[in-house]
N, C-alpha and C positions, 0 to 999 in steps of 0.2 A: 762196316757197321752203318745202318741207316741213320741219316741225319734227321733233324726236326722236320725239315721240308719233306723228306721221304715218308716219315710217319704221318705227317699231315695229309699227304696224298692218299695213303692207305686208309686213314680214318674217313676221309671224304668218300672213298670208294665203298667202304663197308656201310657208311651212312646212306649212300645211294641205293645199295642193295636192300637194306632194311626198310627204306622208304618205299621201294618197289613192293616189298612184301606186305607193307601196311596198307597199300592202296586197295580200295574196294569200291564197287564190285569189279573184279577182274575176270572176264569170261573164261571159265574152264581152268582157272589158275588158283593156287592157294592164296587165301587172304583171311583176315581175322574172323570172317563169318563162319569159317569151316574148320574149327579147331580140332575136330575129330578126324578130319581129312577123309571122310567117307568117299567123297567124289574124287578128290585130287590125289589121294594116297600119300599125302605128305602132311605131317603134323605142323601146323603153322608156327607154333611156339618152338618146335624143334628146329625148323628152318631158320628162325631168327637167332637161335642160340648158335647153330653151326656157322652162320654167316660171320660171327666174330672170329672164327678160326682162320679166316682169310687174311686178317690184318698183318700178321708177321710176314707171310709170303709176299703180299702186295708191297709192303715196305721194302723187302729185300729186292723185289723187281725194280722198284724206283731207284734204289741205291745202285743196282747193277747198271741201269741205264745212265745214271748221273756219272758213275765212274768211267763207263765206256765212252760216253760222249757222242757216239755215232750209232746209227741203226745197222750195225754190222752183223755178219753171220755169227760171230762169237757171241754177241749180245742175244741174238735169237736162240742160240743153243743154251745160254745161261738161263734165259727166261723159261725155256722148256723144262730144264732141270728143276728150277725153283717151283714151277707150276705142278710138276708131278709130286714133289714133296708136299706141297700145299694140299693137293687133292687127298693125299694120305691123311694129313692132319684133319682136314674137314670130314673125312670118312670116320675118323675116331670120334669126332664131335657130333656125329649124327648123319652126315652125308648131305648130298644135294649141291647145287650151285656150280656144277661143272661148266655149263655154258657161260654163266656170269663170270666165273674165274677167267676163262679164256678172253672174254671181252674186256673185263676190267683190267686184267693183267697187261694186255697190250696198250690200253689207253692210259693206265698209270705210268707205264714205261715211257710212252710218248710224251706225257705231260712233264715227266722228269727230264727228258731230253731237251724239250723246248718249253722252259718255264713260262714264257710270255705268250705261248700259243693259246688260242681259244677256238672253240667250235670246229669248223672244218679243217683248221690248221692242225689240230690235235689228231683228227682221224687220218689226215694225210701223212703225218709222221708215223702213226701206227701202221699204215699201209706199207711204208718203207721197211719197217721191222718185219712185218708178216711176209714180205716178199721172199725172205730167205727161208730155205727148208731147215727143219730141225732134224739134223742127221742122227741125233741120239734118241729120237722118239721110238717107241716100241714098233716093231715090224708089223705086229698084228693090227689090222685096221679097226678103228672104233666102229660102233654101230652107226654113228652119224656119217662117217666116211663111207661105209658100205651102202647106206641109204642114198647118199649123194651120188655115188657111182651108179646105182641101180636106176634112179629117176632123173639123173642129169641136173640135180639141184646144186646150187652153189655151196650150201652148207656153211658151217662156221668158218672154215678156212677161206672159202671163197669170199665170204662177207668181209673178212679182214683184209684179204689181198685186194679187194676192190675199194678199200678205204672206208669201210662201214657205211655204205650208202643209206641203210635204213636208220642208222643213228643220225645222220645228217638230215634226212627227211623228217624224222621225229622231232629233232631240235627246231626245225622250221614250224612244225605243227604246234609245238609247245608255245613258241613265241606268238603265233597267230591267235591261238586260243586265249592267251593272256591279254593280248591287245583287244580282243573282242569282248572282254569282260568276264570270261570264265574264271571260276575260282581255281585254286592250285590243283585240287584233286581232279576237277573236270579237265583241266589242261593236260594233266599227266595221263589221264585215261584216253584223251584224244590222241596223245602221242603214242600210247600203246596200240590203239586201234589202227593208227597210221602204219605202224610196223606190221601188224597182223594182216592188214589188207593186201599186202604184196609179198611178204616174206615166204620163201619156200622152206617152211619149217620142217626139218628132217624128223623131229619127234612126231609131228602130225602125219607125215608121210609113212612113218613106221607103223603107227597105230590105226590110221584111218585111210591111208592110200591117197592117190591123186584126187579122187572125187571128194573125199573128206576134206582135204586141204583147200580145194576150191570152195567148198561149202563154208569153211571158216573164213576164208578171204572175203567171200560175198557178204557174210554176216557182219564183218567189221566195216566193210564199205557202206552197208545199209545204215549203220549207226551214224557214220560220218555224213552220208548224203542227207540224213534227216536233220542235219544241223549240229551234229556232235552232241556230247553228253550234257552240255549246258542248256540245250534246247529241250522243250517238253517232249517233242516227238522222238528226238534222239535218245533221251533218257528212257523212254518206254521201249525203244528198240534195243537198247543195251540190256535191259532186264530180260527181254525175250531171248536175246542172244546168249546171255549168261545161263539162263535156265536150260536152253537147248544144249549147250556144250556140257554142262554138268550131267544132264540126262544121258548123253552119249558117252560120258567119261573121256572126252577128248581134251587134252591139255596142251595148249600152244606154248610150251616152255621156252622155245627158242626166242619168241617175242619178249618174254619176261626178262631173259638174260640181257637182251639188247636194250630194253628200257632201263635197266640198271646202268648200262653204259651211257645212255642219254642223260640220266639224272646226274651221273658223275661229271660228265663234260659240262653240263649246265651249271654245276656248282663250282667250277674251277676258280673264278675270281675270289670267291669266299675262301676256298681251300688255300689259295696262295696267300691271302691275308692272314689266315690262321697260322700257316707255317712261318711267316715272317715275324709274327708277334713275339 
């Protein structure tokens, strides 16, 4: 049974996901401006509701990690089984969040294995978990795995097995933006754009192909090169980028899922304090 510490980690992960959903304007992604989801094809309120369905599964993942005590093949298999059950529960609640579940599940388990770890230490532990294959996973490859194989992209598995490099880069971007005086929303948007600027997003590769992916990466870099979202030129570039992606109906959902992981890892000192209370 999950402990108070496990439940605190799960709550922190769900809070990170809902904070990501509430952030605006996110280029091409669901946010509070688009409740009808005409462009993103996702009802923002429905996504916020279904995010809550992740909590029991994430708490169970934390409990499994704490009980196992090591990033073993057995733990990887147990996390996979819990993840598939959680996907089903989220589907019943309205769906979505598959990429966020993968990222948050591994990071929650890593945080439970190493309660004092922060930042890159958490992603390094997640890397050790992801290094093991999930032998009970369905044989039929997912769309993301198929796209990864077609284009040679790392995909979600590759990102995890590399220790979530985009989470680490975004954490650095978040800290730099805060130090430079950006407000919290601007700092988080800069972190998102940092991910988008280099991520080989399999969702974008599926919908827009390699040229579309490079177009999105270049658009994200243009905002950052203009000083980021806290600068006047960067803010204007962000609006243009957002308008462009919505017009094309291109949604970089892989970047959104990773931003949820960034916000979770960033919250860990507060999450640990909550669990200890």
